[in-house]
N, C-alpha and C positions, 0 to 999 in steps of 0.2 A: 219175418217181421217187416212192418211197413209194406210198401209196394215192392214186389219182387225186383222190378227194374227201376224203382224210384231213384236210386242213387246214380243211375245212368242218365235219367231224364231231367232231374232237377238239380239246380245249383244251390249251395248254401246261401241263405239270406238272413242277415242279422237285423236287429232293431236299429233304427236310425236315431240320431240325436238332434235335439233342437240346436239352432245355430249358436255358436259360441257367444256372440254379442248378447243374445237373449238370455241364455242360461246363466251368464255371469251376474245377472241382475238380482238373483235370489238363491236360496239354498234348497230348492225343490228338486226332486228327481226330474230328469230331462230326457228320458228315453221315449221314443215314439213307437208304441206297440205295433206288431204285425197284425194283419187281419186274421180272422179265424181261418179263412181259406189258405192264407199263406202259411199259417202254423200247421194246418193239416198237411200241406205239401211238405213242410220240413220234417214232420213225423214220417212221411212216406219215404224219406231218404234212408231210413234205418234199414240196413241190408241184412239178409239172412246169412250172417257171417259164420255160423256154426259155433264158434267159441267167442262169446262177447267179452272181449278184454276190457270193455268199459266197466264191467263188474269189478275186476281186480283193480282198476284205476280209482274206483270210488271207495273211500274208507268206510262208507255206510253200507256198501253192498247193494246200492239201489238197483232195482229191477228195470233197468233202462230200456232194453228192447221191448219189454212188456208194456210200459206206459207209452212209449213211442208208437207202438202198434195201435193202442187204443185211441191215441190222438189221430193217427192215420184214418181210423174208422169213424171218427167223430164221437167216440164213446168217452166223453170228458169225465163223467162221474166215475166210471170204472178206472180211468187213468189216475184220478185223485186217490182212490182207494189203494191202488197199487203203490203209488208214490208215498203215501202216508204209512204204508206197512213197514217201511224201512227208515223213513225220515220224518221226525216230529215237526220240523220247521223248514219246509222247502221254500217258503217265502223269504227266509234269510239266505239260505244257500243259493237260491236262484238269482240273488242279487250280488252276493259277496264272495262266493266260492270261486277260486281260480280254475275250476273245472278240470281236475286231473282226468276225469272220465273221458273228456273230449280228446285229450292228448293220447289216450290209450285206445281210442276208437279205431277199429280195423279199417274203416273207410279212409281214415286219416293217413294211411300209408301212401295212398295214391291221389286222394282228393281232399278237399276241405272236409273235416269231420262233421258228424251230425251236431246240430246246434242244441245239444242236450240241456245246457243250463237255461237257455231261454225258453225251451219247451217246458221245463220244470217250473219256472216262474209263472208261466201262463196257465199251467194246469191248476196251481194253487190259487192264483188270482180268480180264475173262473169258478173254482170251488167256493171261495168266499163270497163271490158275487151271487152265486146261485143258492147260497145258504146250505151247502152240503156239509160244511164243517161245523159240527155241533159238539157241545160238551159230552164227554163219555165218562160219566161218573161211575165208579165201581158199584156193582150190585150189592156186594157185601164188604164189610171192613174186618181186617184181621185183628185190630186192636194194637198192632205194633206201630211205634212212632219212629220217624226218621227225620233228622236235621240235615238239610243241605246248605252248606256254607258257600255262597256265591251264586249269582243269578245270571251268569253268562249262558251261552248255548249249552255248555256241558251241564251246568246246574239245572237249567230248565228241562233238558232232556231227561236227566236223572229223576227230577221231581215228577214229571208227567208219567214216566214209566212206573215208578214205585207207587204213585197214587192209583194208577190203573190196576196195580196188583192188590189194591185194597188197604195199603198202609196209610197212616196219617202223616202227611209230609208238611214240614215247615221250612221255608226257604229264608235264609238270613242274607241280606244285602247291605253292604256298608255305605253305599251311596244313597241318595235321596229318591232314586227311581230304580225300578227293576230293569235288568237287561245287561248289566256288566259292560263290557267294551262295546257291545252293540248300541247301547244307549247314548253314550257321550263320545266314545272314541272313534266311531264311524260317522263321518259327516252326513248331514241330512240329504245332501244331493246324491249320495250313494244309496241311502235307505232312509226314507222318511219314518219318523218314530211312531206314527200311527200304525205302522206295520207291526211293531212290537205290541202296541196297546191292544189291538184287536185279538192277538193271540193270547195275551195276558188275561183278557176277559174270559177266554175259553178255559184257561188253566184254573182261574179262580172259581169259575162255575163248576169245575170238576171236583173242587174241594181242597185245593192246595192253599195253604196259608203263607202269606208273604209278609216279611218284616223288613222295612227299609231303615236307613240310618242305624243299622245294627252291625257294628264292626266287632265281630267275635274276637275276643282276646284284647280288646281295648275298651269300648264302652258297653260291651256285652261280655260278661264273665264266661269263661269256658265251663265253669261249674253248671251253668244253665243247660249246657249240652248233655251233661251226664244223666239227665232225666230221660233222654231219648234212647231207644233200643239200638239204634245205629246212627252213624254220622258219616256223611259223604262230603269231602272237601273238594270244592271245584272253584277255588278262588282265583284261578288264572296265574299267569306269570307277569308280575307287575313291576319288577325292579328294572328300571330303565338304564340302558347303557349310556355311558358318558365317554369323554375323551381325556387322555392324560396330556393335555395340551395347554401351554401357557395362555392365560387369559380366559380360561374356561368359565370362570366365575363372573365374567363381565356382565354389566347391565345390557341386555340385548341378546344374550345367549340363552335360549329357552328350549326346554324339552318339548318335542313335537306333540306328545299326548296332552300336555298342559295347554298348549295353544289350541288344539282341536277341541278339547273338552270345553274350554271357555266359550268358544264360538257357538257350539251346539247349545249350550245353556242359554246364551243370549238369544238364539233363534226362538227359544221357547219362553222368553220373557223372564228368565231367572236372573236374579241379581248377581252380577259378577264385578268384584272390586278390582280395579287396576288391570282391566283386560289388556292383554298383549295384542296389538293390532299391527298388521302389515301395511296399513294405509300410507301411501306416499313414501314407502321405504324401499331400500335395496335389500332384498331378501335372499339369503342363501340357505338352501335346504341340504343338509348333510345326511346322505343315506338315500339309496335309490329304490327302496322297496315300496310296498303299497302305502305305508304310512307317509313316506316322503312324497308320494304322488298326492295323497290327501292334503298335505301341507301346501303343495303347489296350487291345487284347486281352490283351497280356502284363501290363500294369499291373493290370488287373482280376484276372487270375489270381494275381498276387502279393499281392493284398489292399490295393490303394491306398485311401486315405481318400476321395479324389475324383479324377476324371479330367476334364480340360478340354482342348479342342482349338481351336487358333487357325489360321485361314487368312486370308492377306492379300488373296485374291481374292474377288470377289462370290459369293454363294451361287448355284449353278447352278439353272436351272429344273427342275421335276419331270419335264417331258417334253422331248423333243429341241428344242433352240433353233433358231430360223430360220436362224441363222448357220452351222449345221452340218447341212444337209439330208441325207436319205438319198441315197446309201449311205455318206456320210462318217461317221467316228467322231463320235458326238454329244457336244455339250456339254449334260450334264444331271447332276442330283444323283445321286451314288452313295452308298448306305448299305450298308456291309458288315456281315457277321455280328458283327464286333467292335464296331462302332458300336451295334448292338442290345443289346450286353451292358452298356452304361452309359457315357455320355459326354455332356458338355455341349459342343455344337459352336458355334463363333463364326466369322463371316466378316467381311471388311473390318476387320480389326484388326491393328495393328502394335505390336510390342514395342519400347518406348523405353528400358527400363533393367531390368537384373537387379539386384535389391536384395539386399544382404547384411548380415549382422550384423558385429560387430567382429572376428570370427574368419574372415571371408571366406566364410561359409556362406550359401547362398541362402535367402532368407526370403519373397521376393515378386517379382512382375513388375509393372512399370508399362507401361500400354498407352495407345493412342489409337485411336479409330475413324478410318477413312480412306475416301476415295472415289477412283475412277479417272477422270481427265479425258481424254477422247478428242478429239484434234485431228487431222483428216485430214492424212496425210502425215508425221505425227510419231509418236514413240514415246509411248504412254500415260503420263500424269503422275500420280504418287501425291500426293494432297492430304489433309493432316491436317484433321480436323474439330475446330474449336475448341470447348472445353468438354466434350469426351468423354473426358478423361483418367480412368484408373481404375487402382487397385492391386489385384492379385489375390494372395492368399496362395499361396505355392508353395515346396515343399521340393525338388522335382525337376522340372527343365525338360528335355525331350527334343527335340533338334533333328532333325526329320525333313524336311530341306530338299533332299534329293536329292544328286546328285553332279555335279561340274563336268567331270570327264573322268578319263582314266587318269593314273597317276603317271609321271613323266618319266625316271626313272633308267635304265630299260631302253632307251628310245629314245636317250638320250645315249650309252650304251655301245655300242649297235649302229649308231649313225649314222643313225637313222630320222628323217625329217622329220615335224614335227607341225604342226597348224593352230593358230589363235588360242585354241582351247579345249583344247589339249593332246592332242587326238585324234591317233592315229597315221595319217598320210596314206596312204591306199590307195584307189584309185578303186573305186566300186561297179561290179561287173561283172568285174573281174579281181583285186581284192584285193591287188595287188602293191605293195609299198612302193618307195621309191627304191633300195633294195638288192635286186637282182633275185631272190635266192633266199629273201627274207623277205616273208611275207604277213601281213596283219592282218585280223581279222574280229570281229564282235560289238560290244559296247559300247566296246571299246578303239579301234575304228575309227570308229563312228558316234556315240558318246556314249551316255548313259543311254537305254535303250530297253526294248522288250518281250522276253519270253522267246521268243516266236515269231520275232522278228527275229534273235535270237541264234542259234537253231537254223538258220534259213534261211541266214544269212550263213556259218555253219560249213559247211553242206552245199555252198553255192556256192563258197566259198573252197577246199574240198577238191577240187572239180572243176578249179579253175584251177591248183592245185598239181600235180594229176595230169597236166594238159596240159603244165605247165612241165617236169615230170620225164620224161614219156614221149612228148610231142609230140601226144598225143591222149588222150581219156578216154571210158570207157564209163559213168562215173558220171552219174546223171540230173541234169539242170538243173531249175530250179523249174517251168518249163513242160514237163511230161513228154511231151506230144504223143504219146500212145498207148503210152507205156512202162509200161502197167499190168502188174503181176505176173500170171503165169498162174494163173487160179483156176478 
């Protein structure tokens, strides 16, 4: 795959970024693409490794060496066919996926891994530019109807696969636009929303029906779903974590997703009442994951006075930790483009109190440094370090603590069993709930996870629904076993 000696001859080269001062002026994507020749060279680095562990690292089972080889040869249309054979939306994953495939890359043992994610993004962008991505409406219809509840990556993948199998698919979305978390939860500077809209136009042309402002179980009765032959629940994990901390209800303590959603709506001219702004404020972001990073980038674009980030876990090492050897997902420090735009990062710190003035408005945070005590056979214990108490000036605290699981009102009305974390019970492999014609996939089934897992589960669930409806299915499973498209 690639050039036999390419990994010896060429170094990894990633996209550059626009200067920080310039990109903070708006909410547009700010990457500077590599040239076609540079991308071809990067594809040439893919080595003939014998066993491509990138396959196992990717939940979608993407045929990575195959499309890398086509890029190396300049066969971009063939690369697009191979990429789309396993991934419905590489334009999403090519921007937002943390790329577990790269961490499993064999070359990554001794050198920088292949730049798989960037190659993937450029393949699909070239395909859209050249007009190779066209609607694929089914030649015949089965007459079977399927309702998909939720239009995030899991729901969209489920819908497209089932539609291509010939079923009549209707997608219900509770927000005013299609896309789920991709639409409003992901800042525009990470993925401009035109990227969703151009794919949505393809899905609509293929025959999928979309209904927005349709919150099933609230303003849409679950009885309306009973008319469908099958139902797939892909509503995501939307219950946001909070903190059992005094002052948590203060004016100025805000959930990260509320803050991010408001700003994205403003970018597109939507009316937002009482928008939470970081402008001129001392901002503290609690939580060190991707959502916390998004809050940092958004706060800096809004003109925050200062931005500080708290993380209760230890600072990860700069290189792969011994506890997560190759090809596992590594424990190591991640510094995002938003971090590089300006933030003070702090680890092993716990918030003890949100301090308010006499009007209940947030003015400061009280914290204490902590350490984790590891006792074999027991859960780690959080120990506060005496004498490390500190008060931080703070006008806006953003809670980027992740999600506990899906909301339960739909499960209650449909009679779906849930687990201890409120996830909708549906075994991996068949995705069927305790109600035979109702299936669940994505974060609603597995809890908060990666975009590649959402798309993978959507594809797999679609196959199981197709089997349920028709007794068999020609939809591909994750292990394609030779089902490459004709190229």
